[in-house]
C-alpha positions in Angstrom: -57.7 -73.7 -0.5 -55.9 -70.3 -0.6 -58.2 -69.1 -3.3 -61.2 -70.2 -1.3 -60.0 -68.5 1.8 -59.3 -65.3 -0.2 -62.9 -65.3 -1.4 -64.2 -65.9 2.1 -62.3 -62.9 3.5 -63.0 -60.7 0.5 -59.4 -60.7 -0.8 -58.6 -61.1 -4.5 -55.9 -63.3 -6.0 -53.3 -61.1 -7.8 -54.0 -60.9 -11.5 -51.3 -61.8 -13.9 -51.1 -60.7 -17.6 -47.8 -62.3 -18.6 -45.9 -65.2 -17.0 -42.2 -65.4 -17.8 -40.5 -68.7 -17.3 -36.9 -68.1 -16.3 -35.0 -65.5 -14.3 -32.0 -64.6 -16.5 -31.2 -61.6 -18.5 -33.8 -62.2 -21.2 -36.5 -62.7 -18.5 -35.4 -59.3 -17.0 -35.5 -57.6 -20.4 -38.9 -58.9 -21.4 -40.3 -58.2 -17.9 -39.1 -54.7 -18.1 -40.9 -54.1 -21.4 -44.0 -55.8 -19.9 -44.0 -53.4 -17.0 -43.5 -50.5 -19.4 -46.7 -51.7 -21.1 -48.6 -51.7 -17.8 -48.8 -55.4 -17.6 -48.8 -57.5 -14.4 -45.9 -59.9 -14.5 -45.2 -63.3 -12.9 -41.7 -64.7 -12.8 -41.4 -68.5 -12.5 -38.0 -70.2 -12.1 -36.5 -73.4 -11.0 -34.8 -71.6 -8.1 -37.5 -69.8 -6.0 -35.0 -67.5 -4.4 -33.6 -66.3 -7.8 -37.1 -65.7 -9.1 -38.0 -63.8 -6.1 -34.9 -61.7 -6.2 -35.6 -60.7 -9.9 -39.2 -59.9 -9.0 -38.2 -57.6 -6.1 -35.6 -55.9 -8.4 -38.2 -55.3 -11.0 -40.6 -53.7 -8.5 -44.3 -53.4 -8.1 -46.6 -55.4 -10.3 -44.3 -58.5 -10.3 -44.9 -61.7 -8.4 -42.7 -64.8 -8.4 -42.9 -68.6 -7.9 -41.3 -71.8 -9.2 -41.9 -73.9 -12.3 -43.9 -76.2 -10.0 -46.6 -73.5 -10.1 -49.0 -73.4 -13.0 -48.5 -70.2 -15.0 -51.3 -67.6 -14.4 -50.7 -65.3 -17.4 -52.6 -65.6 -20.6 -49.3 -65.0 -22.3 -46.5 -67.4 -21.2 -42.9 -66.4 -22.3 -40.3 -69.2 -22.4 -37.2 -67.2 -21.4 -35.0 -70.3 -21.0 -32.8 -72.3 -23.4 -34.3 -74.5 -26.1 -33.9 -77.8 -24.3 -35.3 -76.4 -21.0 -38.2 -74.8 -22.9 -39.2 -78.2 -24.3 -39.0 -79.7 -20.8 -41.1 -76.9 -19.3 -44.0 -77.2 -21.8 -43.9 -81.0 -21.5 -44.1 -80.8 -17.7 -46.9 -78.2 -17.7 -49.1 -80.2 -20.2 -52.7 -79.2 -19.9 -51.9 -76.2 -17.7 -51.0 -74.4 -20.9 -54.3 -75.1 -22.6 -55.7 -71.9 -24.2 -52.6 -69.9 -23.6 -50.4 -67.9 -26.0 -46.9 -69.4 -25.6 -44.0 -67.2 -26.7 -40.8 -69.0 -27.8 -37.8 -66.7 -27.7 -35.2 -69.5 -28.1 -32.4 -69.7 -30.6 -31.4 -73.4 -30.9 -27.7 -72.8 -31.4 -25.2 -75.6 -30.9 -23.2 -73.8 -28.2 -20.6 -76.6 -28.1 -19.4 -75.6 -31.6 -21.2 -72.3 -32.2 -21.3 -73.3 -35.8 -24.8 -74.6 -36.4 -28.4 -75.0 -35.1 -29.5 -78.2 -33.3 -32.8 -78.5 -35.1 -33.2 -80.5 -38.2 -33.3 -78.7 -41.6 -36.9 -77.8 -42.4 -37.9 -77.4 -38.8 -37.4 -74.8 -36.0 -37.3 -74.6 -32.2 -40.8 -73.0 -32.3 -42.3 -75.8 -34.4 -40.8 -78.5 -32.1 -42.2 -76.7 -29.1 -45.6 -76.3 -30.8 -45.8 -80.1 -31.2 -45.5 -80.5 -27.4 -48.2 -78.2 -26.2 -52.0 -78.7 -26.0 -53.9 -78.2 -29.3 -55.7 -75.2 -27.8 -52.5 -73.4 -27.0 -50.9 -71.0 -29.6 -47.1 -70.9 -30.0 -45.7 -67.7 -31.2 -42.1 -67.0 -32.1 -41.0 -63.5 -30.9 -38.0 -61.8 -29.2 -35.5 -64.3 -30.5 -34.0 -61.4 -32.6 -33.6 -59.0 -29.6 -30.8 -59.0 -27.1 -31.4 -58.7 -23.3 -29.7 -55.3 -22.9 -31.6 -53.7 -25.7 -34.9 -55.0 -24.3 -34.2 -53.3 -20.9 -33.7 -50.1 -22.8 -36.5 -50.8 -25.3 -34.3 -49.5 -28.1 -31.0 -49.8 -30.0 -29.1 -47.0 -31.6 -31.8 -44.5 -30.5 -34.5 -46.4 -32.4 -37.3 -48.5 -30.9 -36.7 -52.2 -31.3 -38.3 -54.2 -34.2 -39.8 -57.4 -32.8 -40.3 -60.1 -35.5 -43.3 -62.3 -34.8 -44.4 -65.6 -36.4 -47.4 -67.8 -35.6 -50.2 -69.7 -37.0 -53.1 -68.5 -34.9 -54.1 -64.8 -35.4 -55.3 -64.4 -31.8 -51.8 -65.4 -30.7 -49.9 -63.1 -32.9 -52.4 -60.3 -32.2 -51.9 -60.7 -28.5 -48.1 -60.6 -28.8 -48.2 -57.7 -31.2 -50.4 -55.7 -28.9 -48.0 -56.3 -26.0 -45.0 -55.3 -28.1 -46.6 -52.1 -29.3 -47.8 -51.2 -25.8 -44.2 -51.7 -24.6 -42.9 -49.1 -27.0 -41.5 -51.4 -29.7 -42.6 -52.1 -33.3 -44.3 -55.5 -33.9 -43.6 -57.1 -37.3 -45.7 -60.2 -38.0 -43.7 -62.0 -40.7 -46.0 -65.0 -41.4 -46.9 -68.4 -40.1 -44.9 -70.3 -37.4 -42.7 -72.0 -40.1 -41.1 -68.5 -40.7 -39.4 -69.2 -37.3 -36.8 -71.2 -39.3 -35.6 -68.0 -41.0 -35.9 -66.0 -37.8 -33.7 -68.4 -35.9 -31.3 -68.7 -38.9 -30.6 -65.0 -39.3 -30.4 -64.4 -35.6 -27.8 -67.2 -35.4 -25.8 -65.2 -38.0 -26.1 -62.1 -36.0 -24.9 -64.0 -32.8 -21.8 -65.2 -34.6 -21.1 -61.6 -35.6 -21.5 -60.4 -32.0 -19.0 -63.1 -30.9 -16.5 -62.3 -33.7 -13.6 -60.1 -32.6 -13.7 -58.4 -36.0 -16.9 -56.7 -34.8 -15.7 -55.7 -31.4 -17.8 -52.6 -31.2 -21.1 -54.6 -31.3 -21.0 -55.8 -27.7 -24.4 -57.7 -27.9 -26.3 -54.4 -28.0 -27.3 -54.3 -31.7 -30.8 -54.7 -33.1 -32.2 -56.1 -36.3 -34.4 -53.5 -37.9 -36.3 -52.8 -41.1 -35.8 -49.3 -42.5 -37.1 -47.4 -45.4 
């Protein structure tokens, strides 16, 4: 009805390029990069007030809603923990058809911080891919970047490397274009099954961040390929 009334009175429904599910630090970081890339961003969270607060803090070009709303962006970023990400895509069902879904999760066992919760030979991204419509494309990206470095777009004075894995070229191309426009370096490392390695070596990095022996890291490091 709102869309119909908007058409009658000559108003346009706001366009959205990227929908971010979640309103935490990673959502803030990725939204900041999206705005730097000139993208229109939608923030959807379980708590409407928190989503709105983040949208207001991010500024112009950002709208907000709840996870009861169908995502409007052609790229949908799952900036929530692994279990929540599975619940979100299951709940959305066909509303995700044809979209590029970016899984940023690291399926760490946070009770022990000593293992991943996915079975050997699988990954969070592959499990999520099994839950979405066949026409949707799941892409692994941003799991190797920390929230603070995303806000800055760099670590140690260098643009962030963003490792990307996916089976559908149109999906990895869309995410790569977004990453490049946001001032970072996209590195497509292979099919979605490469998510297993991406999640594994980010887990190692996370354990180093939490290790007092590396006290100067402070969750502001970045994985990078140099030559």
